[in-house]
C-alpha positions in Angstrom: -11.4 -17.0 -3.4 -7.7 -17.3 -3.5 -6.1 -16.6 -7.0 -2.8 -17.7 -8.4 -0.2 -15.2 -9.1 -0.5 -15.7 -12.5 -4.2 -15.1 -12.8 -3.8 -11.9 -10.5 -0.7 -10.7 -12.8 -3.1 -10.9 -15.7 -5.6 -9.1 -13.9 -3.4 -6.1 -13.0 -1.5 -6.0 -16.2 -5.0 -5.7 -18.4 -4.4 -9.5 -19.7 -7.1 -12.1 -19.9 -7.9 -12.3 -16.2 -10.4 -15.0 -15.3 -13.1 -12.8 -13.8 -13.2 -9.7 -11.9 -11.6 -9.3 -8.2 -13.6 -8.2 -5.5 -11.4 -7.6 -2.4 -11.1 -5.9 0.8 -7.5 -4.1 1.3 -7.4 -3.8 5.1 -10.2 -4.8 7.0 -12.1 -2.9 10.2 -10.5 0.1 11.9 -9.9 -0.7 15.8 -13.4 -0.7 17.4 -15.2 -2.1 15.0 -15.1 -5.9 16.3 -16.9 -4.8 19.3 -19.6 -3.2 17.3 -20.2 -5.9 15.1 -20.2 -8.5 17.8 -23.0 -6.2 19.5 -24.9 -6.5 16.4 -24.6 -10.5 16.0 -21.5 -10.9 13.9 -20.0 -14.3 13.7 -16.4 -14.9 14.5 -15.7 -16.0 11.0 -17.5 -12.6 9.9 -15.0 -10.3 12.3 -11.8 -12.5 10.6 -13.4 -11.3 7.4 -13.1 -15.1 5.9 -17.3 -15.3 6.0 -17.2 -13.0 3.1 -15.4 -15.0 0.6 -13.1 -11.8 -0.5 -11.1 -12.4 -3.1 -7.0 -12.3 -2.8 -3.7 -13.5 -3.8 -1.3 -14.7 -1.4 2.0 -12.6 -1.4 5.3 -13.4 0.0 8.2 -11.2 1.0 11.2 -11.2 -1.5 13.8 -11.8 1.4 15.5 -8.2 0.8 15.5 -5.4 3.3 15.9 -2.3 1.6 14.5 0.4 4.6 15.9 1.9 7.6 18.0 -0.6 9.8 19.3 -0.1 13.0 19.1 -1.3 16.5 15.8 -2.2 18.2 13.2 0.5 19.6 13.9 1.2 23.4 10.1 1.2 25.0 9.7 4.4 27.3 6.2 3.8 28.4 3.9 0.9 27.8 0.2 0.9 29.4 -2.9 -0.3 28.4 -3.7 3.1 26.5 -0.5 3.8 24.8 3.3 2.9 24.1 6.0 5.3 23.8 9.3 4.2 22.6 13.0 5.4 21.2 13.9 4.1 17.9 17.2 3.7 16.5 17.1 7.5 14.8 16.1 8.9 18.0 12.9 9.8 17.3 10.3 9.3 20.3 7.1 6.9 18.8 3.7 7.3 20.0 1.0 4.6 19.6 -2.4 5.4 20.8 -3.7 1.4 21.3 -7.4 2.4 21.0 -7.4 3.9 17.8 -4.3 3.3 16.1 -2.0 0.3 14.8 1.1 2.4 13.5 3.3 4.4 16.1 3.7 8.4 14.8 7.0 10.0 15.3 6.7 13.1 18.1 9.8 14.5 17.0 12.6 14.2 14.2 16.1 13.7 13.7 17.1 15.7 10.7 17.5 19.4 10.0 20.5 19.9 7.8 23.1 17.6 6.2 25.1 17.3 9.4 22.5 15.8 10.9 21.5 13.3 7.8 25.3 11.9 8.0 24.8 11.2 11.6 22.1 9.0 10.7 23.0 7.7 6.9 24.4 4.7 8.0 21.2 3.1 9.2 20.2 3.3 5.2 23.4 2.3 3.6 23.7 -1.4 2.0 25.2 -4.3 3.9 25.2 -7.7 2.8 23.2 -8.6 6.1 20.2 -7.0 4.2 19.9 -10.0 2.2 18.1 -13.1 3.5 19.1 -15.9 1.5 16.9 -18.4 3.6 13.7 -16.2 2.8 14.6 -15.6 -0.8 14.4 -19.6 -0.9 11.5 -19.9 1.2 9.7 -17.2 -1.6 10.9 -19.2 -4.3 8.9 -22.2 -3.0 6.0 -20.3 -2.2 6.1 -18.9 -5.8 5.8 -22.1 -7.3 2.7 -22.8 -5.3 1.2 -19.6 -6.6 2.0 -16.8 -4.5 3.0 -13.3 -5.5 6.6 -12.1 -4.7 6.7 -8.6 -3.8 9.9 -6.1 -3.4 9.6 -3.1 -1.5 11.6 0.1 -1.9 11.9 3.4 0.5 9.7 6.1 -0.5 11.0 9.4 -2.5 9.0 11.4 -0.2 8.5 8.9 2.6 12.1 8.7 3.6 12.7 12.5 3.9 9.4 12.8 5.7 10.2 10.2 8.4 13.7 11.9 9.0 12.4 15.6 9.0 8.7 15.6 9.1 6.5 17.0 6.3 7.1 20.8 6.7 10.9 20.7 6.7 11.0 18.0 4.2 8.8 20.2 1.5 11.2 23.1 2.3 14.1 21.3 1.6 13.3 20.9 -1.9 14.1 24.5 -2.2 16.4 25.1 0.8 18.7 22.0 0.7 18.5 20.1 -2.6 21.7 18.7 -2.0 20.7 17.0 1.2 17.6 15.7 -0.5 19.7 14.6 -3.5 22.0 12.8 -1.2 19.0 10.8 1.1 17.5 9.8 -2.4 21.0 8.7 -3.8 21.8 6.5 -0.7 18.3 4.4 -0.9 18.7 4.1 -4.5 22.3 2.8 -4.0 21.0 0.6 -1.3 17.7 -1.0 -3.2 19.5 -1.6 -6.2 22.3 -3.6 -4.1 19.6 -5.6 -2.4 17.5 -6.4 -5.5 20.2 -6.7 -8.3 21.7 -9.9 -6.6 18.5 -11.1 -5.4 16.7 -10.9 -8.8 19.3 -13.0 -10.2 17.9 -15.9 -8.4 14.3 -15.1 -7.6 11.6 -13.8 -9.8 10.3 -10.6 -8.3 6.5 -10.1 -9.6 5.6 -6.9 -8.0 7.6 -3.6 -7.0 6.3 -1.6 -4.0 7.0 1.9 -2.9 4.8 3.6 -0.1 4.5 7.3 -0.2 1.3 8.9 1.5 2.3 12.0 0.2 -1.1 13.5 -0.6 -4.2 14.8 1.2 -7.5 16.1 0.2 -6.2 19.7 -1.2 -3.7 17.6 -3.3 0.0 16.3 -3.1 2.6 17.8 -1.1 4.8 17.8 -4.0 4.3 19.0 -7.6 5.3 17.4 -10.8 8.6 19.2 -10.7 9.7 17.6 -7.6 8.7 14.2 -8.9 10.4 14.7 -12.2 13.7 15.9 -10.4 13.9 13.7 -7.4 11.5 10.7 -7.8 11.9 9.6 -11.3 15.7 9.0 -11.8 15.2 6.8 -8.3 12.2 5.0 -9.5 13.2 4.5 -13.0 16.3 3.0 -12.1 14.8 0.5 -9.4 11.8 -0.3 -11.6 13.8 -0.6 -15.0 16.0 -3.3 -13.4 13.5 -5.3 -11.8 10.9 -5.2 -14.8 13.9 -6.3 -17.2 14.1 -9.4 -14.9 10.5 -10.2 -15.2 8.6 -7.6 -12.8 5.1 -6.8 -14.0 3.6 -4.3 -11.6 5.0 -1.1 -10.0 2.6 -0.4 -7.3 2.4 3.1 -5.3 0.7 3.3 -2.2 -0.7 7.0 -1.2 -3.8 8.3 0.2 -5.1 11.7 -0.5 -5.7 13.5 -4.2 -3.0 12.7 -6.5 -4.6 13.7 -9.6 -2.5 16.7 -10.4 0.6 14.5 -10.6 -0.5 11.1 -12.2 1.2 11.9 -15.4 4.5 12.6 -13.7 4.1 9.5 -11.7 3.3 7.6 -14.8 6.7 8.9 -16.2 8.2 7.4 -13.4 7.3 3.9 -14.2 4.4 3.2 -12.0 1.8 1.0 -13.1 -0.7 0.8 -10.1 -1.8 3.0 -7.6 -4.0 2.5 -4.3 -6.2 2.9 -2.4 -7.9 5.6 -4.6 -9.4 7.7 -1.8 -12.9 9.1 -3.3 -13.3 11.4 0.0 -10.4 13.2 -1.3 -11.1 13.5 -4.7 -10.0 10.3 -6.4 -12.8 8.6 -8.9 -11.8 5.6 -10.6 -14.2 5.7 -13.0 -12.8 9.2 -14.1 -9.3 8.1 -13.7 -9.8 5.1 -16.1 -11.5 7.1 -18.7 -8.3 9.7 -18.5 -5.6 7.0 -18.3 -6.9 3.8 -19.7 -4.7 0.9 -19.6 -1.8 3.0 -18.6 -2.8 2.7 -14.8 -4.1 -0.2 -12.7 -6.0 0.6 -9.5 -6.8 -1.2 -6.3 -9.7 0.0 -3.8 -11.6 3.0 -5.1 -15.0 2.3 -3.4 -15.9 4.8 -1.0 -16.0 3.5 2.4 -18.2 6.2 4.1 -21.0 5.0 1.8 -21.4 1.9 4.2 -22.5 4.0 6.7 -25.5 5.4 4.8 -28.6 3.5 3.7 -29.0 0.8 1.1 -29.7 3.2 -1.9 -26.6 4.9 -1.5 -24.5 1.7 -1.3 -26.6 0.7 -4.7 -25.6 3.8 -6.5 -21.8 3.7 -5.3 -21.4 -0.1 -6.6 -23.4 0.4 -9.8 -21.1 3.7 -10.8 -18.0 1.8 -9.5 -18.3 -1.5 -10.5 -18.6 -0.8 -14.3 -17.5 -3.3 -16.8 -14.7 -1.0 -17.8 -13.1 -1.5 -14.3 -13.4 -5.1 -14.4 -9.9 -5.7 -15.5 -6.7 -3.7 -14.5 -8.7 -3.1 -11.1 -9.1 -5.0 -8.0 -12.1 -3.6 -6.6 -12.6 -3.0 -2.9 -13.0 -0.1 -0.4 -10.5 2.4 -0.4 -9.4 2.0 3.1 -10.3 0.3 6.5 -13.9 -0.1 7.2 -14.9 2.9 9.4 -16.4 2.7 12.8 -20.1 3.3 12.8 -20.5 0.8 9.9 -23.7 -1.7 10.7 -23.0 -5.1 10.2 -26.2 -5.4 7.9 -25.0 -2.9 5.8 -21.6 -4.3 5.3 -23.4 -7.7 4.8 -25.5 -6.0 1.9 -22.5 -4.2 0.3 -20.9 -7.7 0.0 -24.0 -9.5 -1.6 -25.0 -6.8 -4.0 -21.4 -6.2 -5.1 -21.1 -9.9 -5.8 -24.5 -10.0 -7.5 -23.3 -6.8 -10.1 -20.2 -8.4 -10.9 -22.0 -11.8 -11.4 -20.1 -13.8 -8.7 -21.7 -16.9 -7.3 -23.7 -16.3 -3.7 -21.6 -16.4 -0.5 -21.3 -20.3 0.5 -20.1 -20.9 4.0 -18.2 -23.9 2.8 -16.1 -20.9 1.0 -13.8 -19.2 2.8 -11.4 -16.1 1.4 -9.1 -13.2 2.5 -8.3 -13.2 6.2 -7.5 -10.1 8.1 -4.1 -9.9 10.0 -4.7 -10.3 14.0 -4.8 -6.9 15.7 
């Protein structure tokens, strides 16, 4: 079912949402298509439209705040992989049969001198604001789409420049470097979004971090308070004063130890809330109540078990307390090895528990992006 922006904003800010939202965040991993086709899946099921997943249409605001530079140069492109060199000089490798995002094989920044060489790719210029896209976003918003703005991550950016190990050490060994990186992306983000938000209502501010694993976050409350908070709050206070209602962070892993610090940064929503890493949306809701909205939270790995396990997971996670301030769905991509019948059962049972109408071929919902 297609939601409009007003209903979605109400849901994710604990307002009077029309009903619970049952959704799919990402869709299948690479390779699951072939498994499901062999099990008799229809093309509508492969495209995910057959499951009538709830979604709100989104539209990009037209302001580019991230790394900008010349296009990457392809070094090798085969059926198995693609290697390219990006504007920072990183060699990026994509393994086509298992991934959709290329990963860096090397990093350009070790110290301040290195950073100053690539800093121009992060600084502001007026070409970052695309007024034609802003106008298109305004039209889409009038038809019910959610306008989304993005800001570079406070850890994501240094990690892309230095790699995780050097970035983590830099908080202690090169604090001036970390401060300058964040001051630069903060200045660029503000100079992009301030004039843009004078003419376009931003509904949601997004930041990607992925700064945690199963054992916990790579940065602690001290680093978040010192480095994340001034940057996050500067941007969020500006866009929220102009009507933005959701400030959402994308991060996998166990972030339980730093949720209070992230809330102090202004965040209102986090996803995908990964159960395999120890994130339990029921317990998080008990702890933080209406201070934190969430998306995801349902254990994707349960779908490879039996129906009893799927029922236990859904009866626990689709609790009444989570039917507002939460877009309920799997915590990431549907894993390979998930039987099609299990997935069909998961959809049918979830709808039943939430009181949603049975699937009807005449109704189609969210469609996955083409790979």
